[in-house]
C-alpha positions, 0 to 999 in steps of 0.5 A: 802890626809893625807899628803896634810892636814898635809902640809896645817896645817904646812903652817898655823902654820908657818903663824900664828907664823909669824903673832904672832911675827908681832902683838906682836911687833906692839902692843908693839910698838904702846904703845911707840914712836916706830913709831915716826918721828925719824923712818920713817916706811912708805912704808916698809914691815913687813919682811923688818922691823922685820927680824927673827934671826934663830940662836940666840937660840943656840948661846945664850944658848951655849955662854952667860956664856963665858968669857975670863979672860986674853983677850985683851982690844978691845975697844980703848976708855974710859969705865966707868962701873957702879956696883950696890949692887942689881946686885952683879954679877957686883962685880965679873965682875969688879974684873975678867975683870978689865983691860977692864975698865977705871973707876969703879963706885960703886953705893953706896952713897947719898949726902943728903942736909938738914937744912944747912948741908950735910951728906953722906949716904951709906958708909956701902956698901963700900968694901975696900977689893973688891976695892983692888982686882979690883986694883990688876988686873988693877993698872990703873983703877980709882974707882969713886963712884957715889954720888946721890944728895938728898934734904930733901925738896924744901926749902933745895934745893933752899938754896943749889942752891943759897948759895955758903957757903952751897955748900962749906960745902957740897963739902968739905964733899965730897972731904974729904970723897973721900980722906979718902977712897982713891977714884980717883974721883966721879960721880955726879948725880944731874940734874934729881932730881934738874930740877923739883925745877928749873921748872917754874910751869906756863910756864914749862921753866927751868933755869939751870943757878944756877945748872950749877954754882953749878956743876962748884963749885963742880968740882973746889973743886974736881979738886983742889985735882987732882980728877976726875969729871964725871957728869951724864946727861940726854939724848936728848928727844925722839922727835927730835922736842922737846928741850932737857934738856941738850944740846951743850950750857950746855956742852960747859959751863961745859966742861972746869971744868969736865973730862967727862959726862956720857950720859943716852942714855939707857933711851928712855922710860923715856919720859912718854912712856910705850913701849918696846924700850930702846935705838934705835941706831939712837936716841943714835947717835942724842943725842951724836952728839948734845953734840959734838961742831963743833970743835969736842973737846968735844967728848973726854969728852963724855961717851955714855950710853949702857944698859946691861939690857932689858925690858919685855912687857906683851901685855895682861896687857900692863905692862913693867918691867926691865929684867936682863941677868940671868932672860932673859936666864931662860925665853928663856930656859923655852919657846923657843921664836922667835928671831927678829931683828928690822932693824929700831932701831937696837934692838933685841927681843925675842917673846914669846906666851904672851910677848916680851923681848927687850934684847941686844945681841952681835950684839946690843952691837957691833953696839953701840961700833962701833958707839962710835968709829966712834964718838970718844967717850967713853962708860958708861955701866949700869950696869955690873951686869945685862948683859950676860958674853959674852958681855965683849969679845967685850970690 
């Protein structure tokens, strides 16, 4: 009889654990667009939808710090690696694994437009010694810092968009700065902060024509000096029925003037949602295919964004916050979670008692790299200071 009750208690405990996993993910999901038209979850069982991954705990703890310094480059297409000062492990990754990367983009600089002049902020972060160490490990790598455009106010923004003279002042400053510091080019991030200025407040329509022309002017300035131009562009909308801010028409217009676009396909939560998804694989594929024209000659200019970070969702309070690799590993060590694979989104979850963390594992990264190979595009990693060290063995 004692053994009978122990057996019943064991079975009940197992059922409760499975129920907790399903409930946690569903609560997180319903606060997002997890159940949207993009993912047809009708007539699918929970066991089919969420597959428990039994061996992830040991694999993670034993291999997350593994790194092969002299390993081969496995990914055949271009790789852009963003490096941020606030995740400084990325500086070491860029040095140690420089042969894996085509472009290194330190997130140091701001192009600040104000009162008829442009200044470049953030130059105090430039580390020429580090750049030299990166290049010593890969003489072919291109250092292309990101320039984030900032406007002092709306009047300044409107003036910059409409005045070619003002644009020339700004772009000349950037070109001279790049030449002075020995950079091979620039990553320009300008669309997301400019669109609100171009949006009609009554109709909510956006006329991107002035912005696209400004980008072309900037690109021409750089390319005359044989510098690389990479433009950061937003990903498509989460809802396939809604128009996307940047589409094939815009890509076609800019393609002759730029070298690459870095697509933010790690930004699914950008669209006013509060849930746990970061980058469902089918959404990424839709976003990238949308930019590739029928002749397929724009694919080689696309860098598909890959997140090396995760999100933590506390379903008691409904709060979502980003998680980097080191914090994720510590969370797993402190409370052994259940690991779950979502077959619909190709995302990986660690389910704890009161929270769930969506953090990529090797299976997630490999699926995205394989997608990039199939679509014949490169990748852009945001950012290499956030991920787990064993991710880089796939590159």
